[in-house]
N, CA, C and O atoms as a MOPAC input file, in Angstrom:
PM7 MOZYME 1SCF
protein

 N     13.40400 1     8.13300 1   -32.30500 1
 C     12.90600 1     9.47300 1   -32.18700 1
 C     12.94400 1     9.86500 1   -30.75100 1
 O     12.50600 1     9.11200 1   -29.88100 1
 N     13.46800 1    11.04700 1   -30.48400 1
 C     13.54300 1    11.47200 1   -29.11500 1
 C     12.41000 1    12.36100 1   -28.75000 1
 O     11.90200 1    13.10200 1   -29.59200 1
 N     11.99000 1    12.30700 1   -27.49400 1
 C     10.83900 1    13.09800 1   -27.10500 1
 C     11.31100 1    14.51000 1   -26.76900 1
 O     12.40900 1    14.69000 1   -26.24200 1
 N     10.50300 1    15.49000 1   -27.06500 1
 C     10.80700 1    16.86200 1   -26.67800 1
 C     10.83500 1    16.93300 1   -25.10700 1
 O     10.23200 1    16.11000 1   -24.41800 1
 N     11.54100 1    17.92300 1   -24.60500 1
 C     11.70600 1    18.03300 1   -23.15800 1
 C     10.35300 1    18.24100 1   -22.46900 1
 O     10.19700 1    17.82400 1   -21.32200 1
 N      9.39000 1    18.85700 1   -23.10900 1
 C      8.08200 1    19.03000 1   -22.53200 1
 C      7.40000 1    17.66400 1   -22.23700 1
 O      6.84100 1    17.45100 1   -21.16100 1
 N      7.46600 1    16.80100 1   -23.18100 1
 C      6.86900 1    15.49900 1   -23.03300 1
 C      7.57500 1    14.64800 1   -21.98500 1
 O      6.94900 1    13.90700 1   -21.22700 1
 N      8.89500 1    14.77900 1   -21.97000 1
 C      9.65100 1    14.01400 1   -20.97600 1
 C      9.21400 1    14.49600 1   -19.58400 1
 O      8.97500 1    13.68000 1   -18.69500 1
 N      9.11500 1    15.76000 1   -19.40200 1
 C      8.69200 1    16.29200 1   -18.11000 1
 C      7.29100 1    15.82000 1   -17.80300 1
 O      7.01600 1    15.39500 1   -16.68100 1
 N      6.40000 1    15.88300 1   -18.77000 1
 C      5.03300 1    15.39100 1   -18.55800 1
 C      5.02900 1    13.93100 1   -18.23700 1
 O      4.32300 1    13.47900 1   -17.33600 1
 N      5.82900 1    13.18500 1   -18.98400 1
 C      5.92500 1    11.75800 1   -18.71000 1
 C      6.43000 1    11.44900 1   -17.30500 1
 O      5.92500 1    10.55200 1   -16.62900 1
 N      7.44500 1    12.21800 1   -16.87700 1
 C      7.94900 1    12.02800 1   -15.53500 1
 C      6.88900 1    12.40100 1   -14.48000 1
 O      6.76800 1    11.73200 1   -13.45400 1
 N      6.15000 1    13.44200 1   -14.73500 1
 C      5.10100 1    13.85100 1   -13.82200 1
 C      4.01400 1    12.77300 1   -13.71800 1
 O      3.50000 1    12.51000 1   -12.63100 1
 N      3.67700 1    12.16900 1   -14.81900 1
 C      2.66800 1    11.11500 1   -14.84100 1
 C      3.21500 1     9.90900 1   -14.05300 1
 O      2.47700 1     9.30000 1   -13.27800 1
 N      4.45500 1     9.57100 1   -14.23600 1
 C      5.07100 1     8.44900 1   -13.50300 1
 C      5.03600 1     8.71900 1   -12.01100 1
 O      4.72000 1     7.82500 1   -11.22600 1
 N      5.35700 1     9.93500 1   -11.61100 1
 C      5.30300 1    10.28300 1   -10.15900 1
 C      3.90000 1    10.16500 1    -9.65500 1
 O      3.66700 1     9.60200 1    -8.58600 1
 N      2.95400 1    10.68600 1   -10.40700 1
 C      1.51700 1    10.59300 1    -9.97000 1
 C      1.06700 1     9.16800 1    -9.88300 1
 O      0.36600 1     8.81700 1    -8.93400 1
 N      1.43500 1     8.31300 1   -10.83400 1
 C      1.05600 1     6.91800 1   -10.81000 1
 C      1.68700 1     6.22200 1    -9.60700 1
 O      1.04500 1     5.37500 1    -8.98600 1
 N      2.89500 1     6.55100 1    -9.27500 1
 C      3.55900 1     5.96000 1    -8.09600 1
 C      2.83900 1     6.35300 1    -6.83800 1
 O      2.58700 1     5.52400 1    -5.96400 1
 N      2.50300 1     7.63800 1    -6.74700 1
 C      1.81300 1     8.11500 1    -5.51900 1
 C      0.43800 1     7.49000 1    -5.42800 1
 O     -0.01300 1     7.15700 1    -4.33200 1
 N     -0.24100 1     7.32200 1    -6.55200 1
 C     -1.55700 1     6.68100 1    -6.54700 1
 C     -1.49100 1     5.26700 1    -6.04200 1
 O     -2.31200 1     4.82700 1    -5.23700 1
 N     -0.47100 1     4.54800 1    -6.54500 1
 C     -0.30300 1     3.17800 1    -6.09900 1
 C     -0.05600 1     3.10100 1    -4.57600 1
 O     -0.62600 1     2.26300 1    -3.87900 1
 N      0.81000 1     4.00100 1    -4.09000 1
 C      1.08800 1     4.03400 1    -2.65700 1
 C     -0.16800 1     4.39600 1    -1.89300 1
 O     -0.43300 1     3.80700 1    -0.84500 1
 N     -0.93100 1     5.32200 1    -2.37000 1
 C     -2.19300 1     5.70800 1    -1.70700 1
 C     -3.21700 1     4.56900 1    -1.69300 1
 O     -3.91300 1     4.34400 1    -0.70300 1
 N     -3.28600 1     3.85800 1    -2.82600 1
 C     -4.17600 1     2.68300 1    -2.85100 1
 C     -3.80500 1     1.63300 1    -1.78800 1
 O     -4.65900 1     1.06700 1    -1.10600 1
 N     -2.51900 1     1.41200 1    -1.68800 1
 C     -2.05400 1     0.40100 1    -0.69900 1
 C     -2.36300 1     0.90600 1     0.73000 1
 O     -2.78700 1     0.14000 1     1.59500 1
 N     -2.14500 1     2.18300 1     0.94200 1
 C     -2.42900 1     2.76100 1     2.28600 1
 C     -3.89400 1     2.67700 1     2.60500 1
 O     -4.25900 1     2.31200 1     3.72300 1
 N     -4.74600 1     3.00300 1     1.65500 1
 C     -6.15600 1     2.95500 1     1.85200 1
 C     -6.63700 1     1.49100 1     2.17900 1
 O     -7.48900 1     1.27700 1     3.04100 1
 N     -6.08200 1     0.56500 1     1.49000 1
 C     -6.40900 1    -0.86400 1     1.73500 1
 C     -5.95700 1    -1.29800 1     3.10300 1
 O     -6.68000 1    -2.02300 1     3.78600 1
 N     -4.78100 1    -0.87900 1     3.52600 1
 C     -4.26400 1    -1.19100 1     4.87100 1
 C     -5.16500 1    -0.55400 1     5.94000 1
 O     -5.51700 1    -1.19500 1     6.93000 1
 N     -5.52100 1     0.68300 1     5.72800 1
 C     -6.39900 1     1.39800 1     6.68900 1
 C     -7.76700 1     0.70600 1     6.75000 1
 O     -8.33500 1     0.54300 1     7.82900 1
 N     -8.28700 1     0.30200 1     5.59300 1
 C     -9.59700 1    -0.39000 1     5.56100 1
 C     -9.52300 1    -1.69700 1     6.35900 1
 O    -10.43200 1    -1.99600 1     7.13300 1
 N     -8.46100 1    -2.47000 1     6.18100 1
 C     -8.30000 1    -3.72600 1     6.94200 1
 C     -8.20400 1    -3.41800 1     8.44300 1
 O     -8.77500 1    -4.15100 1     9.25000 1
 N     -7.50200 1    -2.36300 1     8.82900 1
 C     -7.35000 1    -2.01100 1    10.23300 1
 C     -8.68400 1    -1.62200 1    10.79600 1
 O     -9.03900 1    -2.06900 1    11.88700 1
 N     -9.45400 1    -0.79000 1    10.08200 1
 C    -10.75100 1    -0.35900 1    10.55200 1
 C    -11.71800 1    -1.52600 1    10.67400 1
 O    -12.48500 1    -1.59200 1    11.63400 1
 N    -11.69400 1    -2.44300 1     9.72000 1
 C    -12.55700 1    -3.59600 1     9.77100 1
 C    -12.23800 1    -4.45400 1    10.99700 1
 O    -13.14400 1    -4.94000 1    11.67400 1
 N    -10.95200 1    -4.63600 1    11.27500 1
 C    -10.55600 1    -5.45700 1    12.45600 1
 C    -10.99600 1    -4.71600 1    13.72300 1
 O    -11.46900 1    -5.35000 1    14.66600 1
 N    -10.85200 1    -3.41400 1    13.76200 1
 C    -11.26700 1    -2.68300 1    14.94800 1
 C    -12.75400 1    -2.75800 1    15.19800 1
 O    -13.19700 1    -2.88500 1    16.33900 1
 N    -13.54500 1    -2.67700 1    14.10200 1
 C    -15.00900 1    -2.78600 1    14.24100 1
 C    -15.40600 1    -4.15300 1    14.76700 1
 O    -16.31000 1    -4.26400 1    15.59500 1
 N    -14.72700 1    -5.20900 1    14.28400 1
 C    -15.02300 1    -6.53200 1    14.81100 1
 C    -14.74900 1    -6.62700 1    16.29000 1
 O    -15.52300 1    -7.21900 1    17.04300 1
 N    -13.63600 1    -6.03500 1    16.70500 1
 C    -13.26500 1    -6.05500 1    18.09600 1
 C    -14.22800 1    -5.22500 1    18.91900 1
 O    -14.61400 1    -5.64600 1    20.00900 1
 N    -14.63300 1    -4.05500 1    18.43400 1
 C    -15.61600 1    -3.22200 1    19.13000 1
 C    -16.93500 1    -3.94600 1    19.25700 1
 O    -17.58400 1    -3.88000 1    20.30100 1
 N    -17.34300 1    -4.63900 1    18.20200 1
 C    -18.61300 1    -5.41000 1    18.26300 1
 C    -18.51900 1    -6.50700 1    19.29700 1
 O    -19.46100 1    -6.69000 1    20.06900 1
 N    -17.43200 1    -7.24100 1    19.34700 1
 C    -17.26500 1    -8.28800 1    20.33900 1
 C    -17.26200 1    -7.73400 1    21.74600 1
 O    -17.89400 1    -8.29700 1    22.63900 1
 N    -16.55900 1    -6.63700 1    21.95200 1
 C    -16.52400 1    -6.01400 1    23.29100 1
 C    -17.89000 1    -5.45800 1    23.68800 1
 O    -18.25500 1    -5.53600 1    24.86100 1
 N    -18.64800 1    -4.90500 1    22.75500 1
 C    -19.97600 1    -4.41400 1    23.05300 1
 C    -20.88500 1    -5.54700 1    23.49700 1
 O    -21.63400 1    -5.40700 1    24.46400 1
 N    -20.81800 1    -6.68200 1    22.78200 1
 C    -21.60100 1    -7.84600 1    23.18000 1
 C    -21.20200 1    -8.35100 1    24.57700 1
 O    -22.04500 1    -8.73900 1    25.38600 1
 N    -19.88100 1    -8.33100 1    24.82500 1
 C    -19.41300 1    -8.81600 1    26.13800 1
 C    -19.91100 1    -7.88900 1    27.25000 1
 O    -20.33500 1    -8.36300 1    28.30400 1
 N    -19.86400 1    -6.60100 1    27.02800 1
 C    -20.35200 1    -5.65000 1    28.05700 1
 C    -21.84100 1    -5.85300 1    28.29200 1
 O    -22.29700 1    -5.81300 1    29.43400 1
 N    -22.59700 1    -6.06900 1    27.23300 1
 C    -24.02800 1    -6.28300 1    27.37300 1
 C    -24.29700 1    -7.54800 1    28.19700 1
 O    -25.16700 1    -7.56900 1    29.06800 1
 N    -23.52800 1    -8.59600 1    27.89800 1
 C    -23.70800 1    -9.83300 1    28.67200 1
 C    -23.34700 1    -9.68200 1    30.12000 1
 O    -24.05000 1   -10.19400 1    30.99100 1
 N    -22.23600 1    -8.96900 1    30.40600 1
 C    -21.85200 1    -8.68800 1    31.77700 1
 C    -22.87400 1    -7.80400 1    32.49600 1
 O    -23.16900 1    -8.02200 1    33.67100 1
 N    -23.38800 1    -6.84700 1    31.81900 1
 C    -24.43100 1    -5.96400 1    32.38500 1
 C    -25.70200 1    -6.79500 1    32.73100 1
 O    -26.32000 1    -6.57900 1    33.77400 1
 N    -26.05700 1    -7.69100 1    31.89100 1
 C    -27.18900 1    -8.58700 1    32.14300 1
 C    -26.93400 1    -9.47400 1    33.38100 1
 O    -27.81900 1    -9.68200 1    34.21100 1
 N    -25.70700 1    -9.98000 1    33.47200 1
 C    -25.37100 1   -10.81500 1    34.62600 1
 C    -25.42100 1    -9.99700 1    35.92700 1
 O    -25.88600 1   -10.50500 1    36.94800 1
 N    -24.95800 1    -8.76000 1    35.90800 1
 C    -24.96400 1    -7.93800 1    37.08400 1
 C    -26.41300 1    -7.62600 1    37.49200 1
 O    -26.73000 1    -7.64000 1    38.68100 1
 N    -27.27500 1    -7.35100 1    36.54200 1
 C    -28.67800 1    -7.06200 1    36.84100 1
 C    -29.35100 1    -8.29800 1    37.43900 1
 O    -30.15800 1    -8.18800 1    38.36100 1
 N    -29.01500 1    -9.46700 1    36.90900 1
 C    -29.59700 1   -10.72600 1    37.45700 1
 C    -29.11200 1   -10.93400 1    38.88300 1
 O    -29.89400 1   -11.31900 1    39.75200 1
 N    -27.86100 1   -10.68900 1    39.13000 1
 C    -27.27900 1   -10.85400 1    40.45600 1
 C    -27.90800 1    -9.87500 1    41.46500 1
 O    -28.21000 1   -10.23400 1    42.60300 1
 N    -28.09100 1    -8.64700 1    41.01200 1
 C    -28.73700 1    -7.66100 1    41.86100 1
 C    -30.18400 1    -8.03900 1    42.18600 1
 O    -30.64600 1    -7.83300 1    43.30800 1
 N    -30.87600 1    -8.57600 1    41.23100 1
 C    -32.29200 1    -8.98400 1    41.42800 1
 C    -32.39600 1   -10.15700 1    42.40600 1
 O    -33.36100 1   -10.25100 1    43.16400 1
 N    -31.40200 1   -11.05100 1    42.39000 1
 C    -31.43800 1   -12.24100 1    43.24500 1
 C    -30.82200 1   -11.97900 1    44.62500 1
 O    -30.98100 1   -12.79400 1    45.53400 1
 N    -30.14000 1   -10.88100 1    44.78800 1
 C    -29.47700 1   -10.59800 1    46.01500 1
 C    -30.53500 1   -10.27700 1    47.08400 1
 O    -31.56300 1    -9.65900 1    46.80600 1
 N    -30.23900 1   -10.72900 1    48.33700 1
 C    -31.22100 1   -10.43900 1    49.39100 1
 C    -31.26000 1    -8.95000 1    49.71300 1
 O    -30.26200 1    -8.24900 1    49.54500 1
 N    -32.39300 1    -8.47700 1    50.16700 1
 C    -32.52900 1    -7.02900 1    50.46500 1
 C    -31.64700 1    -6.72400 1    51.66800 1
 O    -31.52600 1    -7.54200 1    52.58000 1
 N    -31.04800 1    -5.57700 1    51.66800 1
 C    -30.21900 1    -5.19600 1    52.82200 1
 C    -31.09400 1    -5.02600 1    54.07800 1
 O    -32.20000 1    -4.48900 1    54.02700 1
 N    -30.57000 1    -5.48800 1    55.16000 1
 C    -31.34300 1    -5.37900 1    56.40500 1
 C    -30.79000 1    -4.19500 1    57.18000 1
 O    -29.66300 1    -3.74700 1    56.96500 1
 N    -31.62100 1    -3.70600 1    58.08500 1
 C    -31.24700 1    -2.54400 1    58.87500 1
 C    -30.66400 1    -2.95900 1    60.21200 1
 O    -30.57200 1    -2.13600 1    61.12300 1
 N    -30.27700 1    -4.19400 1    60.34700 1
 C    -29.71600 1    -4.68400 1    61.59700 1
 C    -28.25800 1    -4.18900 1    61.76400 1
 O    -27.52600 1    -3.94100 1    60.80700 1
 N    -27.91000 1    -4.06900 1    63.03400 1
 C    -26.56500 1    -3.67700 1    63.29400 1
 C    -25.66000 1    -4.84500 1    63.08300 1
 O    -26.02600 1    -5.98000 1    63.38700 1
 N    -24.44700 1    -4.58600 1    62.55200 1
 C    -23.49600 1    -5.67600 1    62.39200 1
 C    -23.17900 1    -6.35600 1    63.68500 1
 O    -23.29100 1    -5.69600 1    64.71800 1
 N    -22.79100 1    -7.61700 1    63.74100 1
 C    -22.60800 1    -8.35600 1    64.94300 1
 C    -21.46800 1    -7.79800 1    65.82400 1
 O    -21.45800 1    -8.07700 1    67.02300 1
 N    -20.54700 1    -7.05300 1    65.30000 1
 C    -19.45300 1    -6.58200 1    66.10600 1
 C    -19.78700 1    -5.36400 1    66.93800 1
 O    -18.91000 1    -4.85000 1    67.63200 1
 N    -21.02500 1    -4.87700 1    66.90200 1
 C    -21.45600 1    -3.74500 1    67.73400 1
 C    -21.98100 1    -4.26000 1    69.03400 1
 O    -22.39800 1    -3.47400 1    69.88500 1

């Protein structure tokens, strides 16, 4: 039995939509993986900046106070 042309067109349209949906699903999954990797990297960099900031603050607290003496070359 052959399908009427309307159904064939509808069937083709459904096939095209299914193909597009599959492609979109793959794209969404790829983007999700990319975003997840970026958030992990952002989190690691944020922790690293916090640690460096803490080290700078400790170094500033331990540094001797600046003196008002003239440098020796004067």
